[in-house]
Residue, then its C-alpha position, 0 to 999 in steps of 0.5 A: m099245165t093249164a090254169p083250170a087244171d091248177e085250180h082243180l088240183g088246188f095248186a098255188s100260183d107260182d108267185d106264192a113262194p118266199i121272195p128271193y131277196m138275194a137274187r132280187t137285190r143283186a139284180y137291182y144293184l146291177a141294174i142301177g149301175y153297181d157292177t160288183p155283186y154283193r156277197w151275202a154271208h153264207y154258212t152251211s152249219a150253225p152253233f146251237q145252244p139249248l135253253t138252260k132254263p125253262m122258258a118260265n124262268s128265263r130272262v129274254a132280251i130283244i135285239t132290233t135293227a130299228a132306230p130311235f126316233d130323232p126329230a133332227k134327222g128328217d122324215q122318219g114317219p109312216g111311209a117316209k122315203y128311205n132316210g140314210g140320215a136316220k141310220f145308226y152305226q154303233v150298238y145301242a141299249g134301251d131301258i125297257a122301263t121307259e117308253h121308246d119310239l123306234r122307226i125303220s125309215h133308215i132301211a129298205y123295208d117294203r114301202i109298197h105294201t106296208t107303211a111302217d105305222d105300227s111299231g108292233t110289227w117290228f118291235p115286240l117289246p109290249q108283247l114280250k112284257r105281256l108274256a112276262a106278266a102272264g108267267r110265260i117267260g121269267e122276265v124281260a131283260p132290263h135292256f133291249f139292244g140295237a144292232p147296226t145294219n151294216r153291209s160289212h160282214r167283218v164289222t158285224i162279226e168282229t165289232d158289233a156282235p161281240d159288243i151285243l154279247a157283252r151287253c147280254r152277259a152284263d144283263d144276265i140274259d138267257a135267251a134273245i129274240l132277234v127282229p130284222n127288217c130289211p134284207v141286210c138287216h136279216q143278214t146282220i141279225s143272223l150273224v149276231a144270232r150265230h155269235l150269241e149262240a156260239n157263246g152260250i145264249s139261245t136265240v130265235v130270229m123272227g124274220c121275213a127274208k127266208d133265203i137270207v137267214e137260211h143262207a147265213a145258217v142260224p140256229r132257229f128261225l121263225f119265218s113269216d111270209f110278210p112284206l119286209g118290216n113286219s117280222a113281228g106280225k101284221p100292222h094293227d093286228v094285235e092277235s097276229q103280233a101275239f101269235t107270232l111272238e108265241l110261235a117264236l118262243k115255241v121255236l126257241e123252246s122246241a127246235p131239235a137241232p140247229q138250222t131249224t126253220v118254222q114257217s108261220p101259218l099266217r098269210w099276209s093276203e090271199d092274193a100273193s101278187w104283192k110278192r112281185d114288187y119288191n126291187n123287181v127290175a123287170l117292173m121298172s123303166a130305165e128312167e125309174l132305175a136312173r132316178r133310183r141310182r141318183e137317190f141311192d147315191a145321195q143317201k149313200e153320201i149322207a150315210r158316209g158322213l154319219r159313219e165317219t162322224a160316228a167312227 
């Protein structure tokens, strides 16, 4: 079909579809020399726990893959290169009564089309507090929780998810909003959501990697077709962030069954060409792939040392 016919019929471009992150990631790591394709978590059904209270009476927590800023761990500022030294390997809790500076330099968000200079795009605590003050939710849980981004499904399922569940129970949480950033973050958060839901806590995932979350079969998913790192809305756009969180709460309230996905109507840009870029080996030279392999190996060694120290 010709382009004029596409325009006449109102068709979108073929680029204007959710990015296939699993396929892109597999192809990328094969291209830089890792021969074993990564096994993404896959389920065909999901647990489902309806809300036990009206939202206006519910205590709601945030679960994030963002890391607390530590000036001793290198560049973690806007646009910083991938920084394995800023990773964390154990679940942490943050007191909502104090200010927190959370960053995402330790994970593979989209560094071409976003710069991570507005934490409101990955950490919706200010928006959630606003909704509590307005009576939209009962209250914000006293702590938010950090979920380590872990390529090991076993560690997430057997160690980190039960740890987060225990902390949620200690805080008497009714529902959780889970906000991932990178591809593996989306898998980690999906596995945590499944565990919470199977143990009586209602969840909704706010994310940008549709294929990964749906492959893992979560109970409820709000999909925003934005670059990775913007699961909670557009940067420096408070209206977008408020709308995205409100829509997530509506999904939490009204999903009729497990594996419910709702796509946000908000668009990142009318030009969908940004979707071509993330880890697309077809756009990289052999020299670029070799450079990325060297950088990845160096970061992996840093992360290994931190992981062994944390163990």
